[in-house]
C-alpha positions as CSV (number, residue, x, y, z in Angstrom):
1,M,-0.1,-0.1,0.0
2,N,2.9,2.3,0.5
3,D,4.5,1.7,-2.2
4,G,1.2,2.4,-4.2
5,I,1.4,5.8,-2.4
6,G,4.7,6.4,-3.2
7,G,4.5,5.4,-6.6
8,R,1.4,7.5,-6.9
9,I,3.1,10.9,-5.9
10,L,5.9,10.3,-7.7
11,A,4.2,9.8,-11.1
12,L,2.3,12.8,-10.2
13,R,5.5,14.9,-9.6
14,T,7.1,13.9,-12.5
15,G,4.3,14.5,-14.6
16,K,4.1,18.0,-13.2
17,G,7.9,18.7,-13.8
18,L,8.3,19.1,-10.1
19,T,11.7,18.2,-8.0
20,Q,11.2,16.2,-4.8
21,R,12.8,19.9,-3.2
22,D,9.7,21.4,-5.1
23,L,7.6,18.9,-4.0
24,A,8.7,19.0,0.0
25,E,9.3,22.8,0.7
26,P,8.8,24.5,3.2
27,N,7.4,21.8,5.4
28,Y,9.6,18.9,4.4
29,T,12.8,17.7,3.0
30,A,13.7,16.4,-0.3
31,A,15.1,13.2,1.7
32,Y,11.7,12.5,2.8
33,V,9.9,13.2,-0.3
34,S,12.6,10.2,-1.7
35,S,11.9,8.1,1.0
36,V,8.1,7.8,0.8
37,E,8.2,7.8,-3.1
38,N,10.6,4.8,-2.7
39,G,8.5,3.3,-0.2
40,H,10.5,3.7,3.0
41,R,8.5,6.0,4.6
42,V,4.9,6.2,5.7
43,P,4.0,9.6,5.5
44,S,1.6,11.1,7.9
45,N,-1.9,12.6,7.4
46,D,-0.5,15.8,7.5
47,A,2.3,15.1,4.8
48,L,-0.5,13.7,2.7
49,A,-2.3,17.1,2.8
50,H,0.7,18.7,2.2
51,F,1.5,16.8,-1.0
52,A,-1.7,16.8,-2.1
53,T,-2.0,20.6,-2.1
54,R,1.3,20.9,-3.9
55,L,0.2,18.1,-6.7
56,S,-3.4,19.9,-6.9
57,V,-5.1,16.6,-6.1
58,D,-7.3,15.3,-3.7
59,V,-5.9,13.1,-0.7
60,T,-8.3,10.3,-1.7
61,Q,-6.4,10.3,-5.3
62,L,-2.9,9.7,-3.5
63,T,-4.6,7.0,-0.9
64,T,-6.6,5.0,-3.2
65,G,-5.2,5.8,-6.8
66,R,-9.2,6.5,-7.7
67,H,-9.7,10.3,-9.0
68,P,-12.4,11.5,-6.4
69,G,-14.3,13.0,-9.6
70,D,-14.6,9.9,-11.4
71,A,-17.9,8.9,-9.5
72,L,-19.3,11.7,-11.1
73,S,-18.5,10.1,-14.8
74,I,-21.0,7.5,-14.0
75,E,-23.8,10.2,-13.0
76,I,-22.6,12.1,-16.4
77,D,-23.0,9.0,-18.3
78,L,-26.2,8.3,-16.5
79,L,-27.4,12.1,-17.7
80,Q,-26.5,11.7,-21.0
81,E,-27.9,8.1,-21.6
82,R,-25.3,7.3,-24.1
83,Q,-24.5,3.8,-22.4
84,P,-26.3,0.6,-23.9
85,R,-29.3,-0.7,-22.0
86,R,-27.4,-3.4,-20.5
87,W,-25.4,-0.9,-18.6
88,H,-28.2,0.9,-17.1
89,E,-29.3,-2.7,-15.9
90,Q,-26.4,-3.5,-14.3
91,R,-26.5,-0.4,-12.4
92,A,-29.9,-0.3,-11.4
93,A,-29.3,-4.1,-9.9
94,D,-25.9,-3.6,-8.3
95,P,-26.3,-3.4,-4.6
96,A,-22.9,-1.8,-4.4
97,E,-24.1,1.4,-6.2
98,S,-25.7,4.2,-4.4
99,P,-29.4,4.0,-4.0
100,V,-29.6,7.5,-5.6
101,R,-27.6,6.2,-8.8
102,R,-29.5,2.7,-9.2
103,A,-32.8,5.2,-9.0
104,A,-31.3,7.1,-11.9
105,A,-30.6,4.1,-13.9
106,E,-34.3,2.8,-13.4
107,V,-35.5,6.3,-14.6
108,V,-33.6,6.2,-17.8
109,L,-35.0,2.3,-18.6
110,G,-38.4,4.0,-17.7
111,R,-38.1,6.8,-20.8
112,W,-37.1,4.5,-22.9
113,S,-39.7,1.7,-22.3
114,L,-42.0,4.7,-22.6
115,E,-40.5,5.9,-25.9
116,A,-40.7,2.2,-26.9
117,G,-44.4,2.5,-26.5
118,A,-44.3,0.3,-23.6
119,P,-45.9,2.3,-20.2
120,D,-46.5,-0.9,-18.3
121,D,-42.6,-1.6,-18.2
122,A,-41.9,2.3,-17.8
123,T,-44.0,2.1,-14.6
124,G,-42.4,-0.9,-13.4
125,H,-38.6,1.2,-13.6
126,F,-40.2,4.6,-12.4
127,D,-41.8,2.7,-9.6
128,R,-38.6,1.2,-8.5
129,A,-36.5,4.3,-8.8
130,R,-39.0,5.8,-6.7
131,L,-38.6,3.5,-3.6
132,L,-35.0,4.0,-4.1
133,V,-34.6,7.6,-3.1
134,P,-34.5,7.9,0.9
135,P,-36.8,10.4,2.1
136,T,-34.3,12.5,3.0
137,L,-33.7,13.3,-0.5
138,A,-37.1,13.3,-1.8
139,H,-36.4,15.9,-4.5
140,L,-34.3,13.5,-6.3
141,R,-37.7,11.3,-6.4
142,T,-39.0,14.1,-9.4
143,P,-38.0,12.2,-12.7
144,A,-39.6,9.1,-10.9
145,V,-43.0,10.3,-9.7
146,V,-42.9,12.6,-13.1
147,G,-42.5,9.4,-14.8
148,L,-45.2,7.8,-13.0
149,A,-47.9,10.8,-13.7
150,L,-47.0,10.3,-17.7
151,C,-47.7,6.7,-17.7
152,A,-50.7,7.1,-15.9
153,R,-51.4,9.8,-18.0
154,L,-50.8,7.7,-21.5
155,Q,-52.9,4.5,-19.9
156,G,-56.0,7.2,-19.6
157,D,-56.2,8.3,-15.7
158,P,-55.1,11.8,-15.8
159,G,-56.8,11.7,-12.6
160,Y,-54.3,9.5,-10.3
161,A,-51.6,11.2,-12.1
162,A,-52.8,14.7,-11.1
163,Y,-53.1,12.9,-7.6
164,L,-49.4,11.6,-7.8
165,L,-48.2,15.1,-8.7
166,T,-49.9,16.8,-6.3
167,D,-49.3,14.4,-3.4
168,F,-45.6,14.6,-4.0
169,R,-45.6,18.3,-4.5
170,D,-47.0,18.9,-1.1
171,E,-44.7,16.3,0.0
172,L,-41.5,18.3,-1.2
173,H,-43.4,21.7,0.6
174,R,-43.6,19.7,4.0
175,A,-40.2,18.5,3.8
176,G,-38.9,22.3,2.9
177,L,-37.4,20.8,-0.1
178,P,-38.1,23.7,-2.4
179,D,-36.5,22.6,-6.2
180,P,-37.1,24.8,-9.1
181,A,-36.4,22.0,-11.5
182,A,-39.1,19.5,-9.8
183,A,-41.7,22.4,-9.5
184,L,-41.3,22.9,-13.1
185,A,-41.6,19.4,-13.9
186,I,-44.6,18.6,-11.6
187,H,-46.5,21.7,-12.8
188,A,-46.0,21.1,-16.7
189,V,-47.5,17.8,-16.7
190,L,-49.8,18.4,-13.7
191,A,-51.3,21.5,-16.3
192,L,-51.9,18.9,-18.7
193,C,-53.4,16.2,-16.4
194,Q,-55.8,19.2,-15.4
195,S,-56.7,20.1,-18.9
196,D,-57.5,16.5,-19.7
197,L,-59.8,16.4,-16.8
198,G,-61.7,19.7,-18.1
199,E,-60.2,21.7,-15.1
200,D,-58.6,25.0,-15.5
201,A,-55.2,24.3,-15.8
202,T,-53.9,27.7,-16.5
203,A,-52.4,28.5,-13.0
204,A,-50.2,25.2,-13.1
205,A,-49.0,26.2,-16.7
206,E,-48.1,29.8,-15.5
207,T,-46.0,28.2,-12.6
208,A,-44.3,25.8,-15.0
209,L,-43.4,28.6,-17.6
210,A,-42.3,30.9,-14.9
211,L,-39.5,28.4,-14.1
212,A,-38.6,26.9,-17.7
213,G,-35.5,27.8,-19.2
214,P,-34.9,29.2,-22.9
215,V,-35.6,27.1,-25.8
216,G,-32.7,25.4,-27.1
217,G,-30.7,24.1,-24.1
218,V,-26.9,23.8,-23.5
219,L,-27.0,20.5,-21.8
220,E,-23.6,19.3,-23.4
221,A,-21.8,22.4,-22.8
222,Q,-22.9,22.3,-19.0
223,L,-21.5,18.4,-18.9
224,A,-18.1,19.5,-20.4
225,V,-18.1,22.0,-17.3
226,V,-18.5,19.3,-14.8
227,R,-16.3,17.0,-16.3
228,T,-13.5,20.0,-16.5
229,L,-14.3,20.8,-13.0
230,A,-14.4,17.2,-11.7
231,A,-10.9,16.4,-13.4
232,S,-9.1,19.4,-11.6
233,S,-10.9,18.6,-8.1
234,H,-13.0,21.3,-7.8
235,L,-15.8,18.9,-6.5
236,T,-18.0,21.5,-4.9
237,E,-18.4,23.2,-8.1
238,A,-18.9,19.9,-10.3
239,R,-21.4,19.1,-8.0
240,A,-23.5,22.1,-8.7
241,A,-23.0,22.2,-12.2
242,L,-23.9,18.6,-12.1
243,A,-27.5,19.6,-10.1
244,A,-27.8,22.4,-13.1
245,A,-27.3,19.6,-16.1
246,A,-30.1,17.2,-14.2
247,A,-32.3,20.0,-13.9
248,A,-31.6,20.6,-17.7
249,V,-32.1,17.2,-18.3
250,L,-35.5,17.0,-17.0
251,E,-36.7,20.1,-18.6
252,S,-35.5,18.6,-21.7
253,W,-37.3,15.1,-21.2
254,L,-40.6,17.3,-20.5
255,A,-40.2,19.7,-23.7
256,D,-43.4,18.3,-25.3
257,E,-45.2,18.7,-21.9
258,I,-43.8,22.4,-21.3
259,A,-45.0,23.1,-24.6
260,G,-48.4,21.9,-23.6
261,A,-47.7,24.6,-20.8
262,H,-47.6,27.0,-23.7
263,R,-50.9,25.9,-25.4
264,I,-52.9,25.9,-22.1
265,R,-51.8,29.6,-21.5
266,A,-52.2,30.3,-25.0
267,R,-55.9,29.3,-25.0
268,A,-56.3,31.6,-21.8
269,R,-54.8,34.4,-23.6
270,L,-56.9,33.9,-26.5
271,S,-60.3,33.9,-24.5
272,A,-58.8,37.4,-23.0
273,G,-58.5,38.6,-26.4
274,D,-54.6,38.7,-26.0
275,L,-53.6,37.0,-29.6
276,A,-50.2,38.4,-29.7
277,G,-49.7,36.9,-26.5
278,A,-51.4,33.7,-27.8
279,L,-48.7,33.9,-30.8
280,T,-45.8,34.4,-28.4
281,D,-46.6,31.1,-26.4
282,L,-47.7,29.1,-29.5
283,T,-44.5,29.9,-31.4
284,A,-42.5,28.6,-28.1
285,A,-44.5,25.8,-27.9
286,R,-43.8,24.9,-31.7
287,L,-39.8,25.4,-30.9
288,R,-39.8,23.5,-27.7
289,S,-41.7,20.6,-28.8
290,T,-41.1,17.5,-31.5
291,G,-42.9,14.7,-33.1
292,A,-46.7,15.1,-32.5
293,A,-46.5,17.9,-30.2
294,A,-44.9,20.1,-32.4
295,L,-48.0,19.2,-35.3
296,D,-50.3,20.3,-32.5
297,A,-48.5,23.5,-32.2
298,L,-49.0,24.2,-36.1
299,V,-52.6,23.8,-36.1
300,D,-52.9,26.2,-33.2
301,L,-50.9,28.5,-34.9
302,A,-53.1,28.5,-38.0
303,E,-56.1,29.1,-35.9
304,V,-54.1,32.5,-34.4
305,H,-53.0,33.6,-37.7
306,R,-56.8,33.0,-39.2
307,A,-57.8,35.1,-36.3
308,L,-55.1,38.0,-36.7
309,G,-56.3,38.1,-40.6
310,D,-53.7,36.4,-42.2
311,P,-55.2,33.3,-44.0
312,A,-52.2,32.8,-46.2
313,T,-49.9,31.9,-43.3
314,A,-52.6,29.9,-41.8
315,R,-52.9,27.6,-44.7
316,T,-49.3,27.2,-45.1
317,L,-49.3,26.0,-41.7
318,L,-52.0,23.8,-41.9
319,S,-50.5,22.2,-45.0
320,E,-47.1,21.8,-43.4
321,A,-49.0,20.0,-40.4
322,D,-50.7,17.6,-43.3
323,R,-47.3,16.9,-44.8
324,L,-45.4,15.6,-41.7
325,T,-48.8,13.9,-40.3
326,A,-48.0,10.3,-40.3
327,P,-51.2,8.6,-40.7
328,G,-53.1,6.4,-38.4
329,G,-53.4,6.6,-34.7
330,S,-55.8,8.5,-32.7
331,A,-53.3,11.0,-32.1
332,S,-53.1,12.0,-36.0
333,E,-57.0,11.6,-36.2
334,V,-57.6,14.2,-33.5
335,R,-55.2,16.8,-34.6
336,Q,-56.5,15.9,-38.4
337,A,-60.0,16.8,-37.4
338,R,-58.8,20.3,-35.5
339,A,-57.2,21.0,-38.6
340,H,-60.5,20.7,-40.6
341,R,-62.1,22.5,-38.0
342,V,-59.7,25.6,-39.2
343,H,-59.5,25.3,-42.6
344,A,-63.5,25.2,-42.4
345,L,-62.9,28.5,-40.8
346,L,-60.8,30.0,-43.4
347,S,-63.2,28.5,-46.2
348,Q,-65.9,30.2,-44.5
349,D,-64.2,33.1,-43.9
350,A,-63.6,33.7,-47.9
351,G,-67.3,32.5,-48.7
352,E,-66.4,29.0,-49.6
353,F,-69.1,27.7,-47.9
354,E,-69.0,24.1,-50.0
355,A,-65.6,23.5,-48.8
356,A,-66.2,24.5,-45.4
357,E,-69.0,22.0,-45.1
358,R,-66.8,19.4,-46.4
359,H,-64.0,20.2,-43.6
360,L,-66.6,20.4,-41.1
361,R,-68.6,16.8,-42.0
362,A,-65.0,15.4,-42.2
363,A,-63.9,16.6,-38.9
364,I,-67.4,15.3,-37.3
365,A,-66.5,12.1,-38.9
366,I,-63.2,11.9,-36.7
367,H,-64.9,12.6,-33.7
368,R,-67.5,10.1,-33.7
369,R,-64.8,7.4,-34.1
370,T,-62.5,9.1,-31.5
371,G,-64.4,11.6,-29.3
372,P,-64.4,13.7,-27.2
373,R,-68.0,14.6,-26.9
374,R,-67.6,18.2,-26.4
375,E,-66.0,18.7,-29.7
376,L,-68.7,16.3,-31.7
377,A,-71.0,18.5,-29.9
378,Q,-69.5,21.8,-31.1
379,L,-68.8,20.7,-34.8
380,S,-72.3,20.0,-35.0
381,L,-73.0,23.5,-33.8
382,D,-70.8,24.8,-36.2
383,L,-72.1,22.9,-38.9
384,A,-75.8,23.3,-38.4
385,D,-75.0,27.0,-38.6
386,L,-72.9,27.0,-41.1
387,L,-76.0,25.4,-43.1
388,T,-78.4,27.7,-41.7
389,A,-76.2,30.4,-43.3
390,M,-76.6,28.7,-46.5
391,R,-80.3,28.4,-46.2
392,R,-80.5,25.3,-45.5
393,P,-82.9,24.8,-42.4
394,D,-83.7,21.4,-42.9
395,D,-79.9,20.0,-43.3
396,A,-79.1,21.8,-40.5
397,L,-81.7,20.4,-38.2
398,T,-80.7,16.6,-39.3
399,V,-77.3,17.7,-38.4
400,L,-78.1,18.7,-35.0
401,A,-80.5,16.1,-34.4
402,D,-77.8,13.3,-35.4
403,G,-74.8,15.4,-33.7
404,L,-77.4,14.9,-30.1
405,T,-77.4,11.2,-30.7
406,A,-73.9,10.5,-31.5
407,V,-73.1,12.7,-28.3
408,D,-75.6,11.0,-25.9
409,G,-74.6,7.2,-27.3
410,H,-70.8,8.3,-27.8
411,A,-68.3,6.2,-25.4
412,A,-65.6,8.8,-25.1
413,V,-65.1,10.8,-22.1
414,D,-63.3,14.2,-21.6
415,G,-59.9,13.8,-21.4
416,H,-59.8,10.8,-23.9
417,A,-56.9,12.1,-25.8
418,A,-54.8,12.3,-22.8
419,A,-52.2,9.4,-24.5
420,D,-52.2,11.8,-27.4
421,G,-51.1,15.1,-26.0
422,Y,-54.1,16.5,-26.4
423,V,-54.8,19.8,-24.5
424,G,-58.1,20.1,-23.7
425,E,-60.6,21.9,-25.9
426,W,-58.6,24.4,-28.3
């Protein structure tokens, strides 16, 4: 063991271009350093502290050969998720790993399961992650609890998802663990759940957006800072930087949910007649989101541009959404129905009543299959009004009667489209 310490001191000293005298002064002699490096002397704790300071390393590195920043590299790998699935599975199952690291590995596996369309598997991973984190570090359970809520919402139970989130929020408050990243994540997902349930989600959305960072993260740069600080043994600063990077990862993971919060606030602004504010929110939603959420934002933006008197931009946005939408799936159908409604409004504005009728009937046909009932009812009213304006009162009455029958007999409930990323009634 002493030879090991001496050899490490020798390697570090020569690597830095120091002489034995350079290392020894002012507290020790070159001869003492030589005897330690040759394994003839066991350095005292004071001597180890002196050598570590002169060599700009941690004492642990001299005594064990392990750089104290090595442990941080595992946490960086967990954040980046670049290791193969087997690596994460081994971390999650290894009792020698810290519970927090095992929980982080389970969260990664849960996220991958969600992306693969396996919410049941994801629930298992998130639940194990939640149980691994000790109560004293409750805020570190945020990704696990939010993951469980996402699974519940995807499985059609936004009420239970909202319960999980509000219960966890209250737990953090009682424990005196205010954490901006946790509050952002909780309220972003909670806003969507409340919207699914037909509740006012504006307050939750506002809270989330007040905590959200700018669009376009700098995660790679943050992790590079962590690595640099860890390598230079600035561990306190490295830990702080790692916490900031972890918050950025969580925000990046929930980009679509944060975009949903923007859409909820945009809806409130539209109701208040603030078209410019709604446009700002929807533009941010489009930039933040990916996949289906980005397509939803395109349709929303089209409706706002139509309200702003810019039908050309509205039609361009709808065309882009149509071009990017993959066929099939309830998410695609709900979006198509909303796009048909905006197309109908644009056609009606242009006096193209027959085209407006075709779009409204197409939207109604979709909602007869997918729900929700309130959208089906509104579209039936819109079509009846249009037919009345076209001097076809008998057809209008037929549409209303058919719509009432469909709404009464429809099995869908409000929040049916929670799994689609659908945000309430636009």
